[in-house]
N, C-alpha and C positions, 0 to 999 in steps of 0.2 A: 079346051073350051073353058070359058069363064062361066061360073054359075052362082046365082044368088039363092036358088032353090035346089039344094043337093039331093033331096029325096026324089025329085022329078028326074034329075039328070042321071042318077044311078039306075033308075028304072029303064031309061032309054038305052043305056049301055055305051056311053061315050068313052073312047079309049083313054083319054087323058083329061083330067078335070082339075080346075083350080076354083075352090069355093072361096068367095070373097064376102066380107061382112057389110057390104054397102047397100044403099037403098035400091029398090027396084027401079030400073032405068038408068042407073049409074054404076055399071059393072066395074069401072076403073077408078071409082072414087068421085069426090066432089069436083065440080067444074073449077078449073084453074089451079087445082092441087097437083101441079106437074111432078112433084117429087113422088107422091104416091102412085100416080099414073105410070111413071117410069118404072117403079118397083113392080107393079103388076105386069107390065109388058115383059120385063126381064125375067120374072118368075115364069111366065108363060113360055118364053123361049127355052128356059131350062127344062120345062116339062117335055119338050119335044125329044130330048135325049133319053127319057125314061121309058120303061117298058109299058106296053098297053095294059090298061086297067089301073093306072096310077091315079089316085085321088089325093089331093093335098089341100090343106087349109092355108089361107093367106092371113098373116098377122098384120093388122093395120097399124 
């Protein structure tokens, strides 16, 4: 899961979470910033191989 509000996400108990520093409504970054959006998606795919309970920060 991508989250902008990590406090809420941790309360829900999502198995794998990527916290991103973007604006609400833009979880993959700014429109047309394809480089950043690709990095977010690749990072999410990497999370699928990690154990349940993983919480990571995305460096923009």
